[in-house]
C-alpha positions in Angstrom: -17.9 -2.1 13.1 -20.9 -0.7 15.0 -20.2 2.9 14.0 -22.8 3.9 11.3 -21.2 5.0 8.1 -20.5 8.7 8.1 -19.9 10.7 4.9 -16.3 11.2 5.9 -15.8 7.4 6.2 -17.4 6.9 2.8 -15.0 9.5 1.4 -11.8 8.0 2.8 -12.8 4.3 2.4 -10.9 3.8 -0.9 -7.7 5.2 0.7 -8.2 3.1 3.8 -8.7 0.0 1.7 -5.6 0.7 -0.5 -3.3 0.9 2.5 -4.9 -1.9 4.5 -6.2 0.4 7.3 -9.5 -0.1 9.0 -12.1 2.1 10.8 -12.6 1.5 14.5 -15.2 2.9 16.9 -14.0 5.7 19.0 -14.6 3.7 22.1 -12.2 1.0 20.8 -9.5 3.5 19.6 -6.0 3.4 21.0 -3.5 6.2 21.3 -1.9 4.9 18.1 -5.1 5.2 16.0 -5.8 8.3 14.0 -9.0 10.2 14.8 -11.3 11.2 12.0 -12.9 14.6 12.6 -15.9 16.2 10.9 -16.9 19.8 11.7 -14.8 19.7 14.9 -16.2 16.4 16.2 -14.6 12.9 16.2 -16.6 10.4 14.2 -14.3 7.4 14.2 -10.7 6.4 14.2 -8.4 4.7 11.7 -6.2 1.9 12.7 -3.2 1.5 10.3 -2.0 -2.0 9.5 1.3 -3.3 11.0 4.4 -2.6 8.9 4.8 -6.4 8.6 3.2 -7.3 5.3 3.4 -3.8 3.9 5.4 -4.9 0.9 2.9 -7.7 0.1 0.1 -5.2 0.3 1.9 -2.8 -2.0 2.6 -5.6 -4.5 -1.1 -6.7 -4.4 -2.2 -3.1 -5.2 0.2 -2.8 -8.1 -0.9 -6.2 -9.5 -4.5 -5.0 -9.3 -3.6 -1.8 -11.1 -1.6 -3.5 -13.8 -4.2 -6.3 -14.2 -2.1 -9.3 -13.6 0.4 -11.2 -11.3 3.8 -9.6 -11.5 5.6 -12.6 -13.1 3.1 -12.7 -16.0 3.6 -9.1 -16.9 5.5 -7.9 -19.9 8.9 -6.3 -19.5 7.5 -2.8 -19.8 4.8 -3.5 -17.2 7.4 -5.0 -14.9 9.3 -1.7 -15.2 6.0 0.1 -14.5 5.5 -2.1 -11.4 8.9 -1.2 -10.1 8.3 2.5 -10.7 4.9 2.3 -8.9 6.5 0.4 -6.0 9.3 3.0 -5.8 6.9 5.9 -5.9 5.0 4.3 -2.9 8.2 3.9 -0.9 8.5 0.1 -1.1 12.2 0.1 -1.4 12.8 1.7 1.9 11.8 -1.6 3.5 14.5 -4.1 4.4 15.0 -6.8 1.7 12.5 -5.1 -0.6 14.7 -5.4 -3.7 15.2 -9.1 -3.1 11.5 -9.7 -2.4 10.3 -7.7 -5.4 12.8 -9.6 -7.6 11.3 -12.8 -6.3 7.8 -11.5 -6.9 8.7 -10.5 -10.5 10.7 -13.7 -11.1 13.7 -11.7 -12.2 17.1 -11.2 -10.7 18.0 -8.5 -8.1 20.3 -7.0 -10.7 17.3 -6.5 -13.0 15.4 -4.7 -10.3 18.4 -2.5 -9.6 18.7 -1.8 -13.3 15.0 -0.7 -13.4 15.5 1.5 -10.4 18.6 3.1 -11.9 16.7 3.8 -15.1 14.0 5.5 -13.0 16.4 7.7 -11.0 18.5 8.9 -14.0 
């Protein structure tokens, strides 16, 4: 990136990193990019990642937060992982329950049970 770091970019960097987005120069921005404005002036743009791979990115973030790979977590932490993924919208993605069950090394029924307990 040739855009010098701006205070706004420094401020939003943790959010961008968490969602897998990246900063692009205004000259390279497309219509789909999100313009970052500071005091009424565009300073850069944000390019969101493609939806493909979104669940993997969410799982990686949850693993980092919980301090371990999903299959190695305790039952309680696996339940927390499902709660965090649910809060972040992971289960609106097609096949998410199956993919999360595979990542946790549990059955789909177990994931559905965790989700049912969350939504009671």
